[in-house]
N, CA, C and O of each residue as an XYZ file, in Angstrom:
276
protein
N     164.019    155.882    114.327
C     163.764    156.032    112.718
C     163.696    158.356    112.930
O     163.203    158.973    113.874
N     164.197    158.789    112.011
C     163.455    160.549    113.087
C     162.798    160.650    111.118
O     162.393    160.033    110.132
N     163.041    161.543    111.531
C     161.536    162.619    110.398
C     162.761    164.301    110.265
O     162.939    164.933    111.306
N     163.546    164.864    108.760
C     163.467    165.804    108.963
C     162.795    166.161    107.347
O     162.617    165.505    106.320
N     162.500    167.869    107.872
C     161.322    168.606    107.779
C     162.548    168.766    106.070
O     163.748    169.034    106.107
N     161.511    168.432    104.486
C     161.832    168.921    103.774
C     161.787    169.951    102.782
O     160.662    169.755    102.322
N     162.330    171.060    102.051
C     161.603    171.217    101.599
C     160.758    171.460    100.416
O     161.495    170.858     99.636
N     159.853    171.842     99.716
C     159.793    171.134     98.613
C     158.892    172.729     97.771
O     158.167    173.569     98.304
N     159.546    172.548     95.723
C     158.008    173.818     96.607
C     157.450    173.839     95.044
O     158.066    173.618     94.002
N     156.479    174.081     95.196
C     155.838    173.980     94.403
C     155.413    174.893     92.578
O     156.426    175.007     91.889
N     154.108    175.447     91.921
C     154.324    175.266     90.885
C     153.837    177.122     90.846
O     153.639    177.764     89.814
N     153.735    177.675     92.330
C     153.849    178.500     92.912
C     154.863    178.279     93.673
O     155.603    177.324     93.905
N     154.676    180.145     94.275
C     155.874    180.191     94.839
C     155.839    180.045     96.233
O     156.422    180.790     97.022
N     154.874    178.694     96.643
C     154.933    178.587     97.977
C     156.301    177.539     98.749
O     156.789    176.649     98.053
N     156.480    177.616     99.253
C     157.053    175.975     99.694
C     156.692    175.153    101.016
O     156.643    175.382    102.225
N     156.573    174.585    100.561
C     155.816    173.255    101.165
C     156.492    171.980    101.931
O     156.984    171.029    101.323
N     156.438    172.110    103.504
C     157.417    171.282    103.968
C     156.374    169.690    104.269
O     155.271    169.324    104.674
N     157.695    169.169    103.721
C     157.041    166.773    104.182
C     158.521    167.251    104.708
O     159.466    167.980    104.406
N     157.889    165.989    106.073
C     158.466    164.986    106.711
C     159.923    163.733    105.249
O     160.169    163.352    104.104
N     160.222    163.748    106.381
C     161.058    162.650    105.348
C     161.547    162.196    106.672
O     161.765    162.979    107.597
N     161.788    160.345    106.772
C     161.817    159.669    107.891
C     163.159    159.001    107.284
O     163.294    158.111    106.444
N     164.334    159.941    108.200
C     166.056    158.405    108.366
C     166.074    158.003    108.943
O     165.258    157.800    109.842
N     167.587    157.456    108.635
C     166.893    156.562    109.753
C     169.170    156.363    109.001
O     169.764    156.584    107.946
N     169.444    155.976    110.050
C     170.893    155.759    110.968
C     171.658    154.351    109.538
O     171.229    153.514    108.743
N     173.059    154.961    110.048
C     173.558    153.521    109.302
C     173.223    151.878    109.859
O     172.945    150.763    109.417
N     173.447    152.555    111.058
C     173.237    150.915    111.768
C     171.791    150.531    111.896
O     171.564    149.321    111.918
N     170.686    151.431    111.992
C     169.752    150.589    111.518
C     169.065    150.242    109.673
O     168.884    149.152    109.130
N     168.913    151.146    109.323
C     169.402    150.255    107.552
C     170.227    149.182    107.426
O     170.134    148.667    106.311
N     170.778    148.806    107.947
C     171.887    147.648    108.386
C     171.262    146.066    108.716
O     171.431    144.935    108.259
N     170.568    146.605    109.621
C     169.536    145.368    110.109
C     167.379    145.224    110.058
O     166.411    144.886    110.739
N     167.883    145.924    108.360
C     166.241    145.783    107.992
C     166.510    144.977    107.274
O     167.487    145.085    106.533
N     165.707    143.911    107.281
C     165.267    142.708    105.995
C     165.022    143.754    105.138
O     164.427    144.262    106.088
N     164.886    144.696    104.124
C     164.328    145.487    103.157
C     166.216    145.510    102.133
O     166.396    146.209    101.136
N     167.169    144.704    102.673
C     168.330    145.622    102.755
C     169.810    143.976    103.282
O     171.012    143.818    103.065
N     169.003    143.373    103.816
C     169.790    141.975    103.891
C     170.755    141.272    102.813
O     171.891    141.006    103.207
N     170.433    140.969    101.580
C     171.553    140.788    100.852
C     171.686    141.666    100.224
O     171.371    141.617     99.035
N     172.625    143.718    101.257
C     173.510    143.999    100.751
C     173.671    144.909    101.328
O     173.715    146.135    101.227
N     173.832    143.519    102.511
C     175.064    144.582    104.081
C     176.128    144.812    103.888
O     176.807    145.810    104.128
N     176.393    143.665    103.325
C     178.371    143.761    103.142
C     178.597    145.704    102.311
O     178.879    146.674    103.014
N     178.405    145.779    100.941
C     178.075    146.217    100.601
C     177.035    148.083    100.570
O     176.856    149.063     99.846
N     176.675    147.543    101.857
C     175.952    149.364    102.522
C     177.302    149.457    103.536
O     178.041    150.436    103.637
N     177.431    148.080    104.312
C     178.405    148.073    105.191
C     179.495    149.672    104.754
O     179.358    150.766    105.303
N     180.581    149.316    103.577
C     181.543    150.090    102.597
C     180.564    151.564    102.479
O     180.937    152.565    103.091
N     179.471    151.585    101.758
C     178.904    152.545    101.070
C     178.430    153.622    102.172
O     178.650    154.810    101.936
N     177.890    153.307    103.176
C     176.686    155.127    103.843
C     178.273    154.733    105.524
O     178.778    153.671    105.888
N     178.505    156.335    106.075
C     179.235    157.178    106.677
C     178.895    156.868    107.900
O     178.352    155.872    107.422
N     178.616    156.724    109.453
C     178.584    156.211    110.521
C     177.430    157.303    111.031
O     176.230    157.042    111.109
N     177.939    158.357    111.304
C     177.766    159.853    111.337
C     176.441    160.152    110.518
O     175.460    160.581    111.126
N     176.403    159.966    109.352
C     175.261    160.474    108.579
C     173.352    160.094    108.287
O     173.453    158.912    108.618
N     172.980    160.130    108.201
C     171.607    159.625    108.232
C     171.713    159.575    106.720
O     172.576    160.089    106.008
N     170.557    158.780    106.344
C     169.927    158.751    105.277
C     168.617    158.095    104.506
O     168.345    156.906    104.668
N     168.237    158.510    104.096
C     166.430    158.972    103.648
C     166.697    156.780    102.823
O     167.541    156.035    102.324
N     165.678    156.817    103.130
C     165.238    155.421    101.241
C     166.082    155.917    100.478
O     167.294    155.944    100.690
N     165.509    156.355     99.517
C     165.959    156.949     98.693
C     167.296    156.958     98.114
O     167.833    156.522     97.095
N     167.618    157.597     99.114
C     169.009    158.153     99.146
C     169.708    156.976     99.227
O     170.769    157.170     98.635
N     169.639    155.209     99.898
C     169.890    154.673     99.775
C     170.080    153.309     98.344
O     170.949    152.678     97.743
N     168.699    153.476     98.408
C     168.629    152.924     97.551
C     169.512    153.771     96.002
O     170.560    153.244     95.627
N     169.091    154.788     95.384
C     170.564    155.413     94.459
C     171.331    155.047     94.378
O     171.659    154.160     93.591
N     172.355    155.918     95.669
C     173.370    155.079     95.789
C     173.892    153.372     96.418
O     174.790    153.071     97.203
N     172.861    152.487     95.654
C     172.920    151.046     95.268
C     173.018    151.231     94.176
O     174.030    150.568     93.950
N     172.718    151.672     93.197
C     172.194    151.739     91.947
C     173.666    152.164     91.511
O     174.560    151.398     91.152
N     173.722    153.549     91.618
C     174.819    154.178     91.391
C     175.973    153.396     91.193
O     176.582    153.427     90.123
N     176.460    152.412     92.536
C     177.508    151.633     92.798
C     177.031    150.721     91.625
O     178.053    150.547     90.961
N     175.816    149.925     90.916
C     175.626    148.725     90.055
C     176.050    148.785     89.705
O     177.026    148.048     89.847
N     176.015    150.104     88.299
C     176.276    151.348     87.168
C     178.080    151.389     87.263
O     178.971    151.334     86.416
N     178.060    151.474     88.258
C     179.502    152.126     87.990
C     180.370    150.965     87.217
O     180.087    149.836     87.618
N     181.371    151.019     86.188
C     182.094    151.371     85.646
C     183.761    149.932     86.480
O     184.081    150.050     87.663
N     184.337    149.031     85.725
C     184.784    148.740     86.703
C     185.871    148.762     85.852
O     185.886    148.510     84.647
N     187.440    149.320     87.106
C     189.173    149.662     86.360
C     189.657    148.189     85.925
O     190.758    148.032     85.397
């Protein structure tokens, strides 16, 4: 797990940095949270990219709501 800073603006002009946990594809595929989605995530995720869990959930949701051709 790595933590990358994320910029977030508040109501004022201040910029607040928040650390966001990111994981590799291998770490996500090995997690208990996604045990039922391993095949789907193996296709959706890129080997060289790091993902936040919210991003993974969003990719799954987007795929599941997609239209069948």
